[in-house]
C-alpha positions as CSV (number, residue, x, y, z in Angstrom):
1,M,-140.0,56.6,114.7
2,Q,-138.1,60.0,114.8
3,D,-134.8,60.8,116.2
4,Y,-134.8,62.3,120.0
5,L,-133.8,62.9,123.4
6,I,-135.0,62.4,126.8
7,R,-133.5,63.3,130.4
8,A,-134.5,60.8,133.3
9,T,-133.6,60.5,137.5
10,A,-133.6,57.6,139.4
11,L,-133.1,56.4,142.9
12,E,-134.8,60.2,144.4
13,G,-132.2,61.3,142.7
14,K,-129.3,59.7,143.1
15,V,-128.8,58.4,139.7
16,R,-129.3,60.8,136.0
17,A,-129.8,59.6,132.1
18,F,-130.1,60.5,129.4
19,A,-131.1,58.6,126.3
20,V,-131.0,59.7,122.5
21,R,-132.0,57.7,119.3
22,T,-129.9,59.2,116.5
23,K,-130.5,57.1,113.4
24,A,-132.2,60.0,111.2
25,V,-128.7,62.3,112.5
26,V,-126.2,59.7,111.8
27,E,-127.8,58.5,108.2
28,E,-127.0,62.5,107.7
29,L,-123.9,62.6,108.5
30,R,-123.2,59.0,106.3
31,V,-124.8,60.7,103.3
32,R,-123.1,64.2,103.4
33,H,-119.4,62.4,103.7
34,Q,-120.2,59.3,102.4
35,T,-118.8,57.0,104.9
36,T,-117.8,53.4,105.0
37,P,-119.3,51.2,107.5
38,T,-116.8,51.4,109.7
39,A,-116.1,55.1,109.9
40,T,-119.9,55.6,109.7
41,A,-120.5,53.3,113.4
42,A,-117.6,55.5,114.6
43,L,-118.5,59.0,113.5
44,G,-122.5,58.0,114.8
45,R,-121.1,57.2,118.2
46,T,-119.2,60.2,118.5
47,A,-122.1,62.4,117.5
48,T,-123.9,60.4,119.6
49,A,-121.9,61.2,122.6
50,A,-122.0,64.7,121.6
51,L,-125.9,65.0,121.2
52,M,-126.2,64.2,125.1
53,M,-123.4,65.6,126.9
54,G,-125.3,69.2,125.1
55,A,-127.9,67.8,126.6
56,M,-126.3,68.8,129.9
57,L,-125.7,72.0,129.0
58,K,-127.9,75.6,129.0
59,G,-128.8,78.3,126.8
60,E,-126.0,79.0,124.3
61,E,-123.5,76.8,125.9
62,Q,-121.6,74.6,123.3
63,L,-119.1,71.7,123.2
64,T,-116.6,69.9,120.7
65,I,-115.1,66.5,120.8
66,Q,-112.2,65.3,119.3
67,V,-110.9,61.1,119.1
68,K,-107.4,61.5,117.9
69,G,-106.4,57.8,118.8
70,G,-103.7,57.6,116.5
71,G,-106.3,54.9,114.1
72,P,-106.4,54.8,110.1
73,I,-109.3,57.0,110.3
74,G,-107.6,60.2,111.7
75,Q,-109.5,62.2,113.7
76,V,-113.3,62.1,114.9
77,V,-114.6,65.4,115.7
78,A,-118.2,66.6,116.7
79,D,-120.1,69.7,117.9
80,A,-123.3,69.8,119.7
81,N,-124.9,72.3,122.0
82,A,-127.4,72.6,124.1
83,K,-130.3,72.8,121.6
84,G,-130.2,69.5,120.4
85,E,-127.9,70.6,117.4
86,V,-124.9,68.4,116.0
87,R,-122.1,68.6,113.3
88,G,-119.5,66.4,112.8
89,Y,-116.5,64.9,110.5
90,V,-113.8,62.3,110.3
91,T,-110.4,62.8,108.7
92,N,-110.8,59.8,106.6
93,P,-114.4,59.0,105.9
94,S,-113.2,55.8,103.4
95,V,-111.6,53.8,105.8
96,D,-112.4,50.3,105.6
97,L,-111.3,47.4,107.5
98,P,-112.5,43.6,108.6
99,L,-114.7,43.1,110.7
100,N,-113.1,42.5,114.2
101,A,-112.7,38.7,116.2
102,I,-116.0,39.0,117.2
103,G,-118.0,39.2,113.5
104,K,-118.5,43.1,114.5
105,L,-117.1,46.8,112.7
106,D,-113.7,47.4,114.4
107,V,-114.1,50.9,115.6
108,A,-111.5,50.1,117.6
109,G,-109.0,49.5,115.1
110,A,-110.5,52.4,113.4
111,V,-110.2,54.7,115.8
112,G,-106.6,53.3,117.3
113,T,-105.6,53.5,120.9
114,D,-102.8,55.3,120.5
115,G,-104.0,59.4,121.6
116,F,-106.5,61.1,123.5
117,L,-110.2,62.0,124.0
118,Y,-110.9,66.0,123.9
119,V,-113.8,67.5,125.0
120,T,-113.3,71.4,125.2
121,K,-116.8,73.5,126.4
122,D,-117.8,76.9,125.9
123,L,-119.1,77.9,128.7
124,G,-119.5,81.6,128.3
125,L,-116.6,82.2,130.1
126,K,-113.3,84.3,129.4
127,E,-111.7,80.3,129.0
128,P,-113.3,77.4,127.6
129,Y,-113.1,73.9,129.8
130,R,-111.0,71.7,128.7
131,G,-110.6,68.0,129.3
132,S,-109.1,65.1,128.0
133,I,-108.1,61.4,129.1
134,P,-106.0,58.3,126.8
135,I,-108.2,56.3,125.1
136,I,-108.5,53.3,126.2
137,S,-110.5,51.3,123.7
138,G,-111.3,52.8,120.8
139,E,-114.9,51.4,120.8
140,L,-116.1,54.9,122.5
141,G,-118.0,53.8,125.0
142,E,-115.7,52.8,127.4
143,D,-113.6,55.9,126.7
144,F,-116.2,58.3,127.2
145,T,-117.4,56.0,130.5
146,Y,-113.7,57.0,131.6
147,Y,-113.7,60.2,130.4
148,F,-116.9,61.5,133.0
149,A,-114.5,59.1,135.5
150,Q,-112.1,61.2,135.2
151,S,-112.2,64.0,134.0
152,E,-115.5,65.0,135.3
153,Q,-115.4,62.7,138.4
154,T,-119.0,61.4,137.7
155,P,-118.8,57.8,137.4
156,S,-121.1,56.6,134.7
157,A,-122.2,54.3,132.2
158,V,-121.6,55.1,128.6
159,A,-123.7,53.0,125.7
160,L,-123.1,53.9,122.2
161,G,-124.2,51.8,119.1
162,V,-124.6,51.8,115.6
163,L,-126.6,49.2,113.5
164,V,-125.7,49.9,109.5
165,D,-127.5,47.9,106.8
166,V,-126.3,45.5,104.4
167,D,-127.1,48.4,101.9
168,Y,-125.0,50.7,103.9
169,T,-127.6,52.5,105.1
170,V,-127.9,53.6,109.1
171,K,-130.5,51.1,110.4
172,T,-130.8,52.2,113.5
173,A,-128.7,54.5,116.6
174,G,-128.6,55.8,119.5
175,G,-127.0,55.7,123.2
176,F,-127.5,56.3,126.7
177,I,-125.5,58.2,129.5
178,I,-126.5,56.9,133.3
179,Q,-124.9,59.0,136.1
180,L,-124.4,57.7,139.8
181,L,-124.7,61.3,142.2
182,P,-123.3,61.1,145.6
183,G,-125.9,59.2,148.7
184,L,-126.2,55.8,146.6
185,S,-125.6,52.7,148.9
186,D,-123.3,50.1,148.0
187,S,-126.3,47.7,147.5
188,E,-128.0,49.9,145.2
189,I,-124.7,50.3,143.2
190,A,-124.4,46.7,142.8
191,R,-127.6,46.4,141.3
192,L,-127.4,48.8,138.6
193,E,-124.0,47.1,137.9
194,K,-125.5,43.8,137.7
195,Q,-128.7,45.3,135.2
196,L,-126.2,46.6,133.2
197,A,-123.9,43.8,133.0
198,G,-127.1,42.2,131.6
199,L,-128.3,44.6,128.9
200,P,-128.0,44.0,125.9
201,P,-126.7,46.3,123.1
202,I,-128.4,49.2,122.7
203,T,-128.8,49.1,118.6
204,T,-130.5,45.2,119.6
205,L,-133.1,47.1,121.6
206,L,-133.5,49.9,119.2
207,A,-134.1,47.6,116.4
208,E,-136.3,46.1,117.9
209,G,-138.5,48.5,118.6
210,E,-138.0,49.1,122.4
211,S,-138.1,52.9,123.1
212,L,-135.6,55.3,125.2
213,E,-138.0,55.0,128.4
214,S,-138.6,51.6,128.5
215,I,-135.0,50.9,127.8
216,L,-134.1,53.1,130.9
217,S,-136.8,51.6,132.8
218,G,-135.3,48.1,132.7
219,L,-132.1,49.3,134.4
220,L,-133.4,51.8,136.7
221,P,-135.8,51.3,139.2
222,D,-138.7,54.3,139.5
223,V,-137.1,56.6,136.7
224,Q,-138.8,60.2,136.2
225,V,-138.7,61.2,132.7
226,L,-138.0,64.7,133.4
227,E,-137.9,66.1,129.4
228,R,-138.5,64.6,126.2
229,S,-136.8,66.9,123.2
230,E,-137.7,65.9,119.5
231,D,-135.6,68.7,118.2
232,I,-132.2,66.6,117.5
233,R,-130.9,67.4,113.9
234,F,-127.9,67.6,112.4
235,Q,-127.1,71.6,112.0
236,C,-124.1,73.1,110.4
237,K,-122.7,76.7,111.6
238,C,-121.5,77.4,108.1
239,S,-122.6,80.1,105.8
240,Q,-122.0,81.8,102.4
241,E,-121.3,85.0,104.6
242,R,-119.1,83.5,107.3
243,V,-117.1,82.0,104.2
244,E,-117.1,85.0,102.8
245,Q,-115.8,86.8,106.2
246,T,-113.3,84.0,106.0
247,L,-112.0,85.6,102.5
248,I,-111.7,88.8,104.1
249,S,-109.8,88.2,106.4
250,L,-106.9,86.9,104.5
251,G,-106.5,90.4,103.5
252,R,-106.2,92.0,100.1
253,S,-102.8,90.9,98.9
254,E,-103.5,87.1,99.5
255,L,-107.2,87.6,97.4
256,E,-105.2,89.5,94.8
257,Q,-102.9,86.6,94.8
258,L,-105.5,83.8,94.5
259,L,-107.7,85.9,92.1
260,A,-104.6,85.8,89.9
261,E,-103.3,82.7,89.5
262,D,-106.9,80.4,90.2
263,G,-109.7,83.0,89.0
264,Q,-111.9,82.1,91.4
265,A,-112.1,79.9,94.8
266,E,-113.9,77.0,96.4
267,V,-114.2,76.8,100.1
268,S,-115.6,73.6,101.9
269,C,-116.7,72.6,105.0
270,H,-115.4,69.7,106.9
271,F,-118.6,69.3,108.9
272,C,-120.8,69.5,106.7
273,N,-119.1,68.9,103.4
274,E,-120.8,72.2,101.4
275,T,-118.8,73.9,98.6
276,Y,-118.9,77.2,98.4
277,R,-117.9,78.7,95.0
278,F,-116.5,82.3,94.1
279,T,-115.8,83.5,90.9
280,G,-113.4,86.2,89.7
281,S,-116.2,88.8,89.7
282,D,-117.3,87.7,93.2
283,L,-113.2,87.9,94.2
284,T,-113.3,91.3,93.1
285,A,-116.1,92.3,94.6
286,L,-114.6,91.4,98.2
287,I,-111.1,93.7,97.5
288,E,-112.8,96.5,95.9
289,S,-114.9,95.9,99.6
290,L,-111.2,96.6,101.4
């Protein structure tokens, strides 16, 4: 089954929900960055959250998530937009920790809990929206739940999961965000909390072949799927032309120094790990264009 995302409502519009399957996206991130299983899980969970938060945007709007928890993985970054495109990276893709106390990948140990989760949204205004919360768990699902409650004042339940196979490939990945809107009664909230508490891990459900629609149906009464998008994918913004413009922005003197000292230039993109190479002739042509 290919990656896809759904947007839904329930309880007469008093609950909105997003759910996404991200196996292919997270596997591409793993291959591009050669991440260890723990790093794959941390990056995959963050990218999964970014895709669902991107689905809350419109048009050309986009967002960036930064997780800086002070752990050995360093920074976890993901960009996403309203078109279903996502990219991301971790500072230390080689981080490798023993399994945690319950035999799971120690994402919290890799991420750390001495830092903040930042969300920056470019909504086409003069200044971007910026929100941040202290990291309370490091497992990320709980941290994004806390983010929505504190920064966006929207009570939410966030589930994120990445299941890594014995050969380190991604077996399955995905998540959901359930958001409670004004008008819910105490009894309705209590029922939802009970349903959420009894739900198996999202990766267990996906690995058993459950669809996103069936997962939400098991959680929410009278769920209505408003939109299904199969255009979920990894997409980087870098290109040879963009890198050329970055080099040109260094100015003539720095380019001449680069040519004299190294005779060439190599520029790698953090997000996709592509390397762009410029020969001495390329650098000379850039210098002459200034």
